[in-house]
PASE-760580 format. One record per residue: z, x, y of N, C-alpha, C, O in turn. Coordinates in steps of 0.05 Angstrom, whole numbers, padded with zeros to 5 digits, always signed. Atoms other than C-alpha are relative to their C-alpha. Layout:
% residues N
ZXYZXYZXYZXY ...
***
This chain:
% residues 369
+00020+00025-00001+00805-00787+00348-00027+00000-00005-00034+00023-00010 +00017+00019+00010+00742-00822+00333-00032+00023+00030-00032+00025+00055 +00010-00008-00020+00680-00780+00361-00029-00004-00019-00040+00009-00037 +00023+00006-00012+00619-00820+00371-00038+00025-00003-00061+00021-00011 +00023-00020+00001+00570-00759+00375-00003+00014-00022-00025+00017-00033 -00010-00007+00029+00605-00723+00312-00031-00002-00015-00034+00018-00030 +00021+00007+00028+00540-00742+00270-00012+00017+00005-00021+00035-00008 +00035+00007-00010+00490-00742+00318-00005+00035+00003-00028+00043-00002 +00003-00020-00005+00511-00659+00335-00019+00009-00025-00043+00015-00029 -00004-00014+00021+00520-00639+00274-00032-00002-00026-00034+00012-00046 +00018+00001+00004+00444-00668+00257-00004+00017+00016+00013+00031+00005 +00020-00014-00017+00412-00624+00308+00000+00022-00001-00018+00036+00007 -00007-00034+00003+00451-00557+00288-00011-00008-00027-00008+00014-00039 +00004-00003+00028+00426-00578+00215-00041+00007+00023-00055+00028+00022 +00027+00004+00003+00354-00594+00247-00001+00045+00012-00011+00058-00007 +00011-00017-00019+00347-00521+00294-00001+00021-00025-00016+00040-00024 -00018-00020+00023+00380-00484+00224-00029-00008-00025-00034-00002-00049 +00027+00004+00032+00312-00509+00185-00026+00017+00017-00044+00032+00009 +00025-00016-00015+00269-00488+00243+00006+00024+00001-00015+00035+00009 -00014-00017-00002+00310-00428+00244-00019+00009-00025-00037+00026-00022 +00019-00016+00030+00276-00411+00168-00017-00007+00002-00035+00010-00001 +00041-00010+00000+00210-00439+00177+00000+00015+00015+00000+00035+00001 -00001-00018-00021+00210-00401+00231-00020+00039-00020-00042+00050-00021 -00004-00020+00017+00224-00336+00183-00021-00005-00022-00039+00012-00026 +00024+00001+00012+00180-00367+00133-00021+00004+00010-00030+00026+00006 +00024-00010-00018+00122-00368+00173-00006+00027-00006-00023+00029-00024 +00004-00024+00001+00120-00293+00178-00005+00021-00012-00018+00041-00010 +00017-00024+00026+00123-00265+00116-00007-00024-00025+00006-00028-00045 +00002+00027+00027+00091-00328+00071-00032+00021-00005-00039+00034-00025 +00017-00031+00011+00029-00279+00080-00002+00019+00004-00019+00033+00015 +00003-00030+00025+00048-00227+00048+00016+00000-00025+00013+00010-00048 -00001+00004+00037+00089-00253+00002-00002-00023-00015+00014-00030-00033 +00017+00016+00020+00046-00304-00024-00022+00005+00002-00033+00013+00023 +00035-00003+00014-00021-00302-00060-00007-00012+00022+00004-00030+00033 +00016+00025-00018-00078-00319-00010-00003-00029-00016+00005-00051-00010 +00008+00013+00013-00102-00351-00061+00006-00014-00013+00025-00003-00023 -00023+00012+00025-00075-00402-00112-00015+00003-00025-00037-00008-00028 -00008-00015+00024-00069-00367-00184-00044-00028-00011-00058-00040+00006 +00014+00029-00003-00131-00423-00218+00015+00009-00035+00009+00026-00052 -00014+00007+00016-00084-00441-00267+00012-00035-00007+00010-00049+00013 -00004+00035-00002-00058-00524-00294+00038+00011+00036+00049+00029+00048 -00021-00009-00028+00001-00535-00232+00021-00002-00004+00033-00011-00024 -00042-00011+00018+00071-00517-00231+00006-00004+00013-00007-00001+00034 -00022+00001-00015+00135-00536-00202+00001+00009+00028+00016+00028+00029 -00008-00020-00027+00138-00510-00130+00009+00012+00015+00013-00001+00036 -00006-00008-00003+00164-00456-00109+00016-00011+00025+00007-00024+00044 -00021+00004-00046+00224-00462-00044-00007+00008+00009-00026+00019-00002 +00008-00017-00020+00212-00430+00013+00012+00026-00004+00031+00030-00019 -00015-00019+00008+00218-00357+00024+00009+00004+00025-00001-00007+00046 -00009+00009-00025+00268-00337+00074+00001+00040-00001-00021+00050-00007 -00012-00027-00014+00295-00258+00090+00017+00011-00024+00017+00033-00035 -00002-00014+00026+00333-00266+00037+00006+00012-00019+00024+00028-00023 +00012-00002+00015+00294-00265-00022-00017+00025-00002-00017+00040-00022 +00001-00032+00009+00266-00206-00016+00007+00011-00013-00005+00023-00030 -00021-00039+00035+00311-00156-00062-00014-00008-00022-00016+00008-00040 +00015+00016+00036+00273-00200-00123+00020-00002-00014+00040-00014-00006 -00033-00010+00026+00324-00180-00189-00006+00022-00008-00028+00033-00012 +00002-00018+00004+00339-00132-00204-00024+00027-00020-00045+00023-00033 +00034-00003+00004+00303-00065-00223+00005-00003-00043+00026-00007-00055 +00012-00003+00018+00271-00059-00294+00019+00019-00024+00025+00039-00010 -00017-00009+00010+00321-00025-00356-00006+00023-00004-00028+00012-00007 +00005-00022+00003+00306+00048-00368-00001+00009-00023+00021+00011-00035 +00016-00005+00010+00262+00072-00417+00001+00024-00003+00010+00041+00012 +00018-00041-00007+00232+00141-00438-00024-00005-00019-00033-00019-00037 +00033+00010-00009+00170+00152-00430-00007+00003-00019+00006+00014-00035 +00007+00012+00029+00122+00130-00486-00020-00015+00010-00017-00040+00012 +00035+00000-00017+00045+00125-00454-00012-00038-00028-00013-00032-00052 +00010+00012+00017+00018+00056-00494-00029+00003+00001-00041+00017+00018 +00023-00008+00009-00049+00045-00529-00010-00015+00016-00007-00039+00020 +00010+00029-00032-00088+00022-00469-00029-00014-00016-00041-00013-00037 +00021+00039+00023-00139-00044-00481-00024+00010+00025-00017+00029+00038 +00009+00002-00007-00207-00049-00440+00010-00025+00028+00033-00033+00032 -00011+00016-00031-00207-00095-00369-00025-00029-00012-00047-00033-00021 +00012+00028-00002-00229-00161-00374-00021+00003-00007-00034+00022+00002 +00053-00003-00002-00312-00171-00396-00001-00016+00037-00010-00004+00056 +00000+00005-00027-00301-00218-00332-00005+00016+00025-00008+00008+00047 -00011-00013-00030-00294-00154-00289-00034+00012-00013-00040+00014-00036 +00041-00010-00013-00383-00126-00269+00009+00034-00002+00019+00042+00019 -00005-00033-00009-00370-00044-00278-00021+00004-00020-00028-00007-00041 +00028-00002+00013-00432-00003-00288-00003+00005-00040+00007-00006-00060 +00007+00006+00034-00462+00022-00356+00013+00029-00008+00003+00049+00001 -00018-00036+00005-00409+00087-00385+00028-00010+00013+00048-00010+00000 -00035-00006-00022-00347+00076-00329+00022-00016-00016+00021-00013-00041 -00034-00001+00024-00279+00053-00363+00018-00019+00029+00017-00023+00054 -00017+00035-00030-00233-00005-00321+00021-00003-00020+00018-00024-00033 -00016+00015+00026-00168-00003-00374+00022-00015+00018+00024-00018+00042 -00029+00006-00006-00099-00033-00379+00006+00015-00018-00006+00022-00038 -00014-00033+00016-00052+00023-00402+00036-00013+00021+00039-00024+00043 -00020+00005-00018+00027+00014-00386+00013+00030-00004+00014+00045-00024 -00017-00033-00015+00063+00079-00361+00037-00013-00014+00045-00036-00010 -00031+00006+00005+00142+00079-00391+00022+00022+00013+00026+00042-00001 -00014-00029+00008+00189+00128-00365+00038-00005+00006+00049-00027+00002 -00035+00015-00006+00273+00127-00345+00006-00007+00016+00028-00018+00021 -00003+00025-00037+00259+00099-00276-00019-00024-00012-00038-00029+00003 +00009+00027+00009+00233+00034-00321-00023+00018-00003-00026+00043-00002 +00023+00010+00001+00161+00009-00334-00015-00013+00008-00013-00037+00009 +00021+00012-00008+00108-00003-00311-00041+00002+00000-00053+00023+00003 +00021-00001+00008+00030-00035-00324-00021+00019+00019-00011+00039+00030 +00013-00012-00009-00035-00010-00292-00024-00002-00008-00031-00002-00031 +00031-00009+00022-00110-00005-00297-00003+00038+00024+00012+00047+00042 -00002-00017-00002-00135+00059-00282-00033-00011-00014-00043-00025-00032 +00029+00004+00010-00211+00073-00270-00018+00015+00006-00025+00018+00030 +00030-00028+00011-00268+00127-00291-00017-00007+00001-00023-00027-00012 +00030+00006+00000-00334+00128-00270-00010+00011-00015+00000+00031-00026 +00011-00007+00016-00389+00134-00309-00021+00030+00006-00036+00041-00010 +00002-00023-00003-00407+00196-00275+00021+00021-00004+00019+00041+00011 -00020-00009-00005-00346+00225-00294+00000+00018-00030+00019+00029-00041 +00013-00005+00026-00382+00248-00358-00015+00023-00004-00017+00043-00019 +00020-00026-00012-00426+00287-00330+00016+00019+00019+00004+00041+00017 -00004-00004-00018-00383+00315-00274+00010+00032-00009+00032+00035-00019 -00007-00028+00006-00380+00394-00284+00019+00012+00015+00015+00036+00018 -00034+00001-00009-00305+00395-00249+00014-00015-00005+00008-00034-00019 -00016+00023+00003-00254+00362-00248+00002-00011+00024-00006-00003+00046 +00008+00031-00024-00244+00294-00208+00021+00014+00020+00036+00033+00019 -00037+00001-00024-00194+00283-00145+00000-00031-00018-00016-00044-00031 -00007+00026+00009-00157+00224-00162+00009-00018+00039+00010-00010+00062 -00012+00021-00029-00132+00162-00108+00008-00018-00026-00005-00026-00045 -00018+00025-00001-00072+00116-00124-00005-00021+00004-00023-00020+00021 +00005+00037-00036-00079+00045-00087+00014-00013-00019+00008-00022-00041 -00029+00029-00004-00010+00005-00087-00007-00023+00010-00016-00025+00033 +00009+00018-00015-00023-00059-00078+00024-00013+00012+00047-00006+00009 -00020+00007-00015+00009-00107-00031+00012-00035-00008+00004-00048-00027 -00012+00018+00012+00044-00164-00040-00002-00031-00004-00010-00046+00015 +00034+00005+00008+00017-00215-00087-00009-00005-00010-00013-00025-00022 +00028-00004+00001-00033-00184-00094-00005+00011-00037+00019+00012-00041 +00000-00017+00030-00047-00150-00181-00031+00023+00011-00049+00024+00027 +00033-00022+00003-00097-00089-00199-00018-00007+00011-00025+00000+00034 +00017+00007+00000-00147-00126-00208-00023-00016+00025-00047-00015+00027 +00000+00011-00022-00148-00169-00143-00011+00015+00015-00034+00011+00022 -00005-00023-00015-00132-00101-00100-00052+00009-00013-00076+00007-00007 +00025-00020-00001-00190-00062-00132-00020-00021+00009-00030-00013+00030 +00014-00004-00011-00238-00111-00122-00011-00019+00025-00031-00034+00026 +00010+00004-00023-00224-00124-00045-00007+00029+00012-00024+00037+00028 +00016-00037-00020-00229-00046-00027-00015-00006-00012-00018-00029-00004 +00012-00002+00001-00282-00045-00071-00003+00041+00001-00020+00056+00008 -00011-00020+00001-00256+00017-00078-00013+00026-00032-00012+00050-00032 -00006-00009+00024-00276+00029-00159-00037+00010+00005-00045+00030-00007 +00028+00004-00010-00360+00019-00126-00005+00033+00009-00025+00046+00006 +00014-00023-00019-00338+00084-00079-00005+00024-00029-00024+00039-00032 -00005-00012+00015-00318+00118-00139-00016+00006-00019-00009+00026-00031 +00013-00008+00001-00372+00119-00168-00025+00023+00002-00036+00040-00012 +00001-00021-00018-00403+00148-00104+00012+00016+00007+00008+00018+00031 -00011-00026-00006-00369+00203-00097+00018+00017-00028+00022+00041-00034 -00010-00013+00023-00338+00219-00156+00017+00019-00005+00019+00043-00006 -00029-00013+00006-00265+00209-00173+00005-00020-00012-00009-00039-00016 -00004+00041+00017-00220+00154-00214+00022+00002+00031+00025+00020+00047 -00007+00036-00004-00180+00097-00181+00028-00006-00012+00032-00030-00014 -00019+00014+00005-00118+00087-00204+00023-00019+00013+00037-00012+00032 -00015+00017-00015-00078+00027-00190+00030-00022-00020+00031-00043-00033 -00029+00015+00019+00003+00014-00220+00001-00032+00013-00007-00038+00035 +00004+00028-00009+00008-00060-00214+00037+00007-00008+00048+00023-00024 -00034-00001-00004+00096-00082-00190-00003-00024-00022-00021-00040-00025 -00012+00028+00023+00129-00129-00249+00017-00009+00017+00036-00003+00031 -00040+00027-00015+00166-00190-00227+00006+00008-00008-00007+00022+00007 -00043-00007+00008+00227-00161-00260+00014+00018+00016+00038+00016+00019 -00005-00003-00039+00232-00121-00194-00010-00006+00024-00002+00003+00046 -00009+00024-00028+00207-00170-00147-00010-00032-00011-00024-00043-00029 +00002+00034+00003+00207-00240-00146-00045-00011+00010-00058-00030+00002 +00015+00015-00012+00137-00233-00099-00017+00027-00015-00033+00036+00001 +00012-00029-00002+00108-00161-00139-00003+00012+00032-00025+00022+00037 -00011-00020-00022+00131-00129-00068+00013+00018-00008+00036+00017-00014 -00010-00031+00007+00130-00053-00082+00030-00004+00021+00037-00021+00037 -00044+00006-00012+00218-00035-00061+00005+00020+00022+00023+00037+00023 -00009-00027-00010+00205+00005-00004+00021-00014+00022+00020+00004+00039 -00025-00004-00017+00262-00016+00042+00018+00000-00006+00035-00008+00009 -00023-00004+00022+00312-00001-00014+00009+00028+00006-00006+00044+00018 -00009-00027-00024+00357+00061+00006-00018+00019-00033-00032+00040-00032 +00008-00015+00022+00341+00074-00080-00023-00007-00007-00029-00014-00030 +00040+00009+00004+00261+00062-00068-00004+00024+00008-00022+00038-00001 +00015-00023-00010+00268+00123-00020-00014+00032-00005-00035+00045+00000 +00017-00025+00002+00269+00185-00040+00000+00009-00024+00005-00009-00040 +00021-00027+00012+00244+00246-00088+00031-00001-00031+00054+00006-00036 -00006+00003+00038+00272+00238-00162+00006-00026+00004-00016-00028+00013 -00016+00041-00002+00301+00154-00155-00027-00018-00008-00050-00010-00002 +00014+00026-00010+00266+00084-00169-00025+00001-00004-00035+00016-00020 +00022-00008+00012+00206+00077-00170-00027+00021+00024-00051+00014+00023 +00005-00023-00013+00180+00138-00119-00007+00014-00026-00029+00019-00034 +00007-00017+00018+00196+00176-00180-00016-00016-00024-00029+00000-00037 +00004+00023+00025+00174+00124-00234-00048+00001+00002-00064+00004-00016 +00025-00005-00002+00098+00126-00194-00007+00038+00002-00030+00045+00000 -00006-00024-00002+00109+00198-00187-00019+00004-00024-00044+00006-00025 -00010-00001+00022+00126+00205-00258-00058-00008-00024-00075+00000-00040 +00007+00017+00020+00069+00153-00277-00041+00027+00013-00063+00028+00002 +00032-00014-00002+00007+00208-00234+00007+00017-00016+00001+00013-00040 -00004-00016+00028+00035+00267-00269-00016-00005-00019-00039+00005-00020 +00019+00018+00025+00005+00234-00325-00024-00006-00014-00031-00002-00037 +00034+00011-00011-00063+00206-00310-00019+00042+00016-00036+00058+00011 +00011-00028+00015-00069+00268-00289-00003+00030-00015-00019+00046-00006 -00012-00002+00022-00046+00306-00344-00027-00001-00020-00044+00017-00019 +00005+00005+00002-00079+00269-00391-00034+00003-00001-00050+00009-00019 +00031+00007-00012-00147+00257-00344-00016+00024+00004-00007+00045-00003 +00009-00029-00005-00200+00307-00322+00010+00003+00031-00004+00018+00045 -00008-00012-00038-00166+00312-00245+00005+00008+00002+00021+00017-00015 -00010-00030-00005-00155+00359-00214+00019+00003+00022+00012-00006+00044 -00024+00008-00003-00088+00365-00191-00001+00008+00033+00016-00002+00048 +00002+00000-00041-00115+00392-00107-00003-00018+00005+00011-00029+00022 +00007+00036-00014-00146+00323-00104+00018-00014-00003+00029-00004-00022 -00031+00020+00000-00087+00276-00102+00009-00013+00017+00030-00006+00026 -00003+00009-00010-00089+00227-00062+00026-00043+00002+00039-00060-00010 -00013+00039-00018-00051+00146-00039-00007-00003+00012-00017+00016+00024 +00008+00020-00019-00069+00092+00006+00015-00019-00002+00037-00009-00002 -00012+00031+00004-00038+00016-00003-00005-00008+00030-00015+00001+00050 -00001+00033-00017-00032-00047+00035+00028-00006+00009+00045-00008-00010 -00019+00012+00000+00025-00071+00074+00033+00010-00018+00048+00028-00010 -00023-00025+00015+00084-00050+00021-00006+00007-00018+00010+00015-00035 +00005-00022+00023+00048-00020-00021-00015+00022+00020-00033+00036+00011 +00017-00019-00021+00023+00022+00050+00029+00014+00012+00026+00036+00023 -00031-00009+00005+00108+00037+00055-00002+00012-00023-00004+00036-00017 -00013+00000+00028+00119+00048-00014-00018+00037-00001-00008+00058-00009 +00017-00026+00001+00047+00101-00003+00015+00029+00010+00020+00051+00001 -00012-00027-00007+00076+00142+00044+00033+00010-00006+00041+00033-00002 -00022-00011+00005+00146+00143+00024-00011+00030-00034-00013+00053-00042 +00022-00026+00030+00111+00177-00045-00023+00021+00008-00033+00040-00005 +00004-00030-00017+00080+00221-00001+00008+00018+00007+00003+00039-00006 -00017-00007-00015+00119+00247+00041+00024+00012-00028+00035+00033-00020 -00024-00001+00003+00177+00251-00016-00008+00017-00016+00008+00032-00026 +00002+00001+00022+00127+00271-00064-00031+00027+00017-00054+00020+00010 +00018-00015-00013+00080+00334-00019-00014+00016-00030-00039+00016-00032 +00004-00014+00023+00075+00375-00088-00023-00014-00009-00043-00002-00017 +00021-00003+00018+00030+00328-00113-00027-00015+00009-00048-00012-00003 +00031+00008-00006-00023+00284-00065+00006+00010+00034+00026+00014+00048 +00029-00015-00027-00064+00310-00003+00012+00005+00022+00019+00025+00035 +00007+00020-00017-00058+00264+00038-00002-00027-00003-00014-00036-00022 -00005+00036-00002-00045+00190+00051-00010-00016+00012-00021-00004+00030 +00023+00025+00000-00085+00116+00066+00022-00023+00022+00014-00046+00017 -00012+00015+00007-00029+00075+00102-00021-00033+00019-00026-00037+00043 +00007+00026-00008-00063+00001+00107+00018-00012+00005+00034-00021-00012 -00036+00035-00017-00010-00052+00162+00019+00005-00016+00023-00011-00034 -00019-00015+00014+00046-00004+00137+00010-00012+00023+00005-00027+00043 -00027+00000-00022+00108+00009+00162+00014+00044-00006+00009+00065-00018 -00013-00027+00003+00144+00074+00164+00016+00013-00005+00038+00006+00005 -00020-00009+00016+00181+00120+00126+00036-00018+00016+00047-00015+00038 -00034+00000-00015+00257+00092+00141-00005-00024+00015+00015-00038+00015 +00004+00021-00017+00231+00037+00184+00012-00038-00006+00015-00059+00006 -00027+00025+00004+00275-00013+00146+00023+00018-00026+00017+00034-00044 -00013-00016+00022+00338+00007+00106+00016-00013-00031+00021-00001-00051 +00007+00021+00017+00350-00062+00068-00005-00020+00001-00017-00021+00023 +00015+00018+00000+00330-00124+00059+00016-00016+00037+00007-00031+00055 -00011+00013-00040+00374-00144+00133-00021-00004+00019-00031-00021+00034 +00009-00015-00020+00340-00102+00164-00035+00000-00007-00048+00015+00009 +00029+00001+00013+00265-00113+00130-00010-00029+00031-00027-00015+00042 +00002+00020-00011+00253-00180+00183-00026+00013+00031-00048+00011+00043 +00001-00005-00039+00258-00146+00252-00014+00019-00002-00034+00013+00011 +00023-00004+00002+00216-00085+00230-00035+00000-00011-00052+00018-00014 +00019+00022+00012+00161-00134+00203-00001+00007+00028-00011+00027+00037 +00014+00024-00020+00161-00174+00270-00001+00022+00023-00024+00026+00031 +00004-00020-00025+00173-00118+00330-00009+00036-00002-00017+00052+00015 +00012-00032+00006+00162-00050+00286+00035+00020+00014+00055+00020+00029 -00034-00017+00021+00219-00002+00266-00010+00030+00014-00020+00028+00037 +00015-00028-00007+00196+00079+00277+00013+00018-00022+00009+00042-00019 +00003-00011-00005+00225+00099+00235+00019+00014-00008+00041+00004+00000 -00009-00014-00010+00257+00164+00212-00021+00036-00007-00039+00037-00024 +00016-00016+00006+00226+00237+00215-00003+00018-00023+00017+00026-00033 +00002-00027+00020+00205+00287+00165-00017+00018+00007-00036+00012+00022 +00019-00014-00002+00173+00353+00160-00011+00012-00013-00016+00035-00008 +00023-00009+00027+00129+00358+00094-00026-00016+00042-00026-00034+00060 +00030+00009-00017+00052+00366+00139-00010-00018-00019-00002-00009-00040 +00016+00023+00007+00011+00301+00108-00032-00001+00019-00039+00003+00042 +00021+00008-00009-00047+00288+00124-00019-00030+00006-00043-00028+00000 -00005+00017-00002-00048+00209+00144-00035-00019+00018-00046-00017+00040 +00014+00023-00005-00101+00159+00153+00008-00030+00003+00015-00039-00019 -00022+00023-00010-00071+00086+00187-00028-00014+00001-00047-00005+00014 +00024+00021-00023-00125+00033+00199+00041-00032-00010+00057-00037-00028 -00003+00026-00006-00087-00035+00226-00011-00015+00019-00027-00006+00036 +00010+00014-00017-00099-00093+00259+00006-00018+00021+00020-00036+00013 -00011-00006-00026-00088-00106+00331+00006-00034-00002+00018-00044+00016 -00021+00039-00006-00070-00195+00312+00012+00006-00029+00012-00007-00050 -00030+00009+00021-00022-00180+00266+00020-00007-00008+00042+00003-00008 -00041+00013-00010+00026-00230+00257+00015+00014-00022+00038+00010-00014 -00014+00009+00019+00057-00213+00195+00011+00028+00003+00034+00031-00004 -00016-00021+00004+00069-00141+00205-00001+00023+00035-00014+00043+00040 +00021-00024-00032+00061-00105+00285-00006+00017-00006+00000+00031-00026 +00034-00020-00001+00004-00066+00299+00014+00030+00007+00004+00052+00002 -00025-00016-00013+00076-00026+00335-00003+00023-00023+00000+00047-00020 -00016-00016+00020+00082-00002+00268-00013+00027-00015-00003+00045-00029 +00027-00015+00011+00008+00031+00256+00007+00032+00018+00010+00056+00013 -00004-00025-00026+00020+00070+00322+00035+00012-00014+00028+00033-00024 -00029-00011+00002+00103+00093+00303-00020+00010-00029-00031+00032-00025 +00015-00009+00044+00065+00108+00218+00001+00038+00023+00017+00058+00022 +00012-00020+00000+00015+00155+00268+00025+00025+00013+00027+00049+00007 -00021-00017-00014+00077+00183+00314+00023+00026-00015+00033+00045-00004 -00014-00019+00007+00115+00215+00255-00010+00008-00020+00005+00016-00038 +00011-00023+00006+00049+00247+00224-00009+00017+00008-00018+00038+00001 +00009-00033-00018+00036+00280+00281+00040+00014-00004+00039+00029-00023 -00021-00010-00014+00112+00304+00297-00006+00030-00022-00022+00045-00011 +00010-00026+00020+00104+00369+00229-00015+00010+00016-00002+00031+00019 +00010-00016+00001+00051+00400+00265+00002-00005+00026+00005-00026+00039 +00000-00017-00030+00051+00445+00328-00006-00015+00017+00006-00033+00028 +00010+00019-00014+00003+00423+00364-00041-00006-00009-00057+00008-00021 +00030+00012+00008-00069+00383+00356-00009-00008+00009+00004-00029+00012 +00029+00007-00017-00132+00367+00396-00007-00039-00002-00016-00050-00023 +00010+00037-00007-00144+00279+00423-00028+00001+00002-00043+00018+00012 +00025+00007-00007-00205+00246+00416+00004-00025-00026+00008-00027-00050 -00002+00018+00004-00207+00180+00423-00026-00007-00010-00040+00013-00005 +00022+00017+00000-00273+00132+00398+00000-00029-00007+00008-00032-00031 +00012+00012+00009-00293+00060+00401-00016-00013-00003-00040-00008+00002 +00046+00007+00015-00347+00021+00374+00000-00027-00017+00024-00032-00015 +00006+00023+00014-00362-00047+00330-00022-00003-00011-00046-00001-00007 +00029+00011+00020-00391-00069+00274-00013-00011+00013-00004-00028+00029 +00011+00023+00003-00446-00097+00281-00010-00035-00013-00022-00036-00034 -00006+00017+00005-00443-00175+00280+00038+00000-00010+00050-00019-00020 -00027+00003+00014-00368-00155+00261+00017+00015+00032+00009+00017+00056 -00016-00007-00021-00307-00124+00301+00006+00020+00020+00014+00041+00011 -00009-00038-00010-00295-00069+00357+00041+00006-00014+00062-00005-00019 -00017-00031+00008-00248-00012+00336+00012+00028+00013+00001+00046+00000 -00021-00015+00002-00204+00038+00359+00012+00019-00013+00034+00014-00025 -00002-00012+00012-00208+00106+00333+00001+00016+00013-00012+00024+00032 -00016-00029-00024-00156+00163+00348+00004+00020-00018+00023+00017-00034 +00006-00014+00007-00176+00221+00321+00035+00025+00013+00046+00022+00035 -00016-00013+00002-00116+00278+00312-00017+00044-00028-00020+00049-00052 +00001-00016+00027-00137+00354+00290-00003+00030+00029-00003+00031+00054 +00007-00018-00014-00151+00428+00304-00026+00003+00012-00047+00004-00002 +00044-00004+00001-00222+00436+00343-00010-00019-00001-00007-00042+00009 +00033+00016+00014-00282+00415+00309+00012-00002-00018+00001-00018-00032 +00000+00013+00034-00241+00411+00243-00004-00016-00008-00021-00029+00005 -00016+00018+00013-00218+00365+00197+00023-00013+00018+00033-00011+00040 -00018+00031-00032-00174+00308+00224+00034-00001-00012+00040-00007-00035 -00023-00004+00022-00108+00314+00200+00031-00034+00001+00051-00038-00012 -00015+00008+00010-00083+00253+00223-00014-00026+00025-00015-00023+00050 +00027+00013-00012-00131+00194+00248+00019-00026-00007+00037-00028-00024 -00012+00024+00003-00112+00123+00260-00016-00026+00024-00017-00025+00048 +00015+00021-00011-00152+00059+00282-00009-00014+00000-00028-00017-00015 -00011+00033+00012-00140-00008+00293-00028-00021+00024-00042-00026+00044 +00028+00031-00001-00183-00066+00287+00001-00022+00019+00003-00045+00012 +00002+00021-00017-00185-00102+00345-00008-00036-00013-00029-00041-00025 +00015+00032+00008-00188-00187+00330+00017+00004-00036+00022-00018-00045 -00005+00000+00014-00159-00164+00265+00020-00011-00021+00001-00026-00026 -00004+00009+00013-00111-00192+00211+00029+00010-00013+00038+00031-00005 -00013-00022+00027-00059-00171+00155-00028-00007-00016-00039-00029-00021 +00023+00006+00003-00120-00154+00127-00021+00016-00012-00038+00018+00007 +00012-00030+00011-00159-00099+00090-00025-00002+00022-00037-00022+00028 +00024+00004-00024-00211-00073+00148-00018+00009-00021-00014+00026-00039 +00024-00007+00025-00283-00078+00111+00009-00009-00028+00006+00004-00049 -00002+00003+00031-00259-00117+00054-00025-00008+00002-00043-00012+00018 +00016+00019+00003-00291-00145+00007+00019-00032-00006+00043-00033-00013 -00015+00039+00001-00278-00241+00006+00010+00002-00040+00029-00009-00051 -00013+00003+00037-00270-00230-00080+00022+00009-00005+00029+00009-00028 -00031-00004+00001-00199-00207-00065+00002-00009+00018-00014-00021+00033 -00019+00018-00029-00139-00226-00015+00004+00017+00012+00000+00040+00003 +00002-00013-00022-00127-00199+00046-00015+00020-00001-00013+00043-00010 +00014-00022+00001-00182-00178+00064-00017-00010+00032-00014-00034+00038 +00025-00005-00020-00239-00169+00131-00012+00009+00005-00011+00028+00020 +00020-00008-00007-00304-00167+00123+00000+00012+00026-00004+00036+00030 +00017+00000-00032-00317-00171+00196+00010+00038+00007-00001+00052+00024 -00016-00026-00016-00274-00098+00205-00013+00029-00011-00016+00032-00035 +00009-00025+00013-00303-00024+00197+00019+00006-00031+00042-00001-00034 -00012-00001+00015-00294+00001+00126+00021+00019-00012+00017+00041-00022 -00024-00010-00001-00232+00020+00118+00009+00023-00026+00020+00045-00024 +00006-00031+00022-00240+00055+00042-00021+00021-00001-00023+00042-00014 +00011-00033+00003-00288+00098+00054+00007+00011+00026-00005+00031+00035 +00000-00019-00029-00265+00117+00118+00025+00029-00010+00029+00053-00004 -00023-00021+00007-00204+00138+00079+00005+00026-00023+00019+00045-00028 +00004-00029+00025-00238+00168+00014-00017+00031+00012-00016+00053+00001 +00009-00014-00025-00278+00206+00079+00025+00019-00001+00030+00040-00014 -00027-00021-00009-00214+00230+00106+00001+00019-00031-00008+00042-00034 -00024-00019+00026-00175+00251+00027-00023+00021-00002-00018+00037+00016 +00019-00023+00012-00233+00300+00005-00009+00012+00017-00031+00016+00009 -00011-00019-00018-00228+00343+00062+00020+00007+00000+00029+00017+00021 -00029-00006+00002-00164+00354+00035+00022+00018-00032+00023+00003-00052 +00004-00006+00018-00138+00391-00016+00035+00013-00002+00039+00026+00018 -00019-00008+00003-00062+00411-00037-00005+00032-00014-00027+00037-00025 +00003-00030-00013-00051+00491-00037+00025+00003-00036+00048-00002-00040 -00032-00011+00011-00022+00520-00108+00025+00004+00002+00041-00013-00006 -00027-00005-00028+00035+00544-00069+00016-00026+00000+00038-00032-00009 -00027+00024+00006+00058+00481-00062-00004-00019-00008+00006-00039+00004 -00004-00001+00019+00037+00458-00118+00036+00008-00012+00056-00006-00013 -00027+00000+00014+00095+00495-00151+00012+00009+00015+00018+00033+00012 -00012-00011-00009+00129+00498-00096+00047-00023+00000+00069-00021+00011 -00020+00006+00001+00183+00452-00117+00002-00001-00035+00023-00008-00046 
***
């Protein structure tokens, strides 16, 4: 029998499906797409991003470890006289990645080995963009440490996201954790780095990957910083990512005591701020008992924040959580020269450096694995 309303119902259903995909695209857009368009000739626009596309392409081919000769950074990058900001490539059995390494001018005169901070960028970012936005190189000159900026490859993920949500990239001696750990070990070996003072920090997908790296390699990393990230195990496959990002996910428990500093924007619409609380809960679980203190503050002419610190008595903090009120999915206190930054917030980079330098791994821990 002819149904005069069949076409109308089909059209309405199609409209609902498009609206659903559009909503998912909005949720992913700010994390997967670059914040600023690249200054290149116009190209044919790419299709909208959906949760199904988060998995990216296949993993890179396996290769044998063979570091390439470093080259100097672009002349457009301003660095102090005597400092080095190089472009290099690391290859291993777990794949290959390019990276940038910043060695401060003060390294030449340092009497002792220097700390190292590994910085993992977010989706749609590059090492240079991340360095500009976080201002970590300037702090490296001030405090005297090296900064390593690994770059996610387009071949590993269409939007250069670290694959924190895949089970094959969530455990020791597999996938990206093994690749990044190998790169870190090479820098420690080749440069004047103190193996007891090695740290990792990241933004968004980089924060999630950094937490995995620190918990799986406590023999390498003395502390971790997570900005706008998700707890280890918050997602186990591409299908579980949207719910974790939009509603928050507790992840799974880990037994390793890893000092952790957390930043999250209170108005983050890309990754629910609940994820920051879950990261803090997981970080505290391995400790028997820590004293808690809270302090509310406001940056002059900027944003309000709540800082919660967990420590033993008046000693060094083992878990520190910052909630930046009114801030979105952006690096707090970052510079506008980089993407995903919020200059009005408290300085996350300086806070992380201060937190990191209070912690170190013991020789027993470094040799335990």
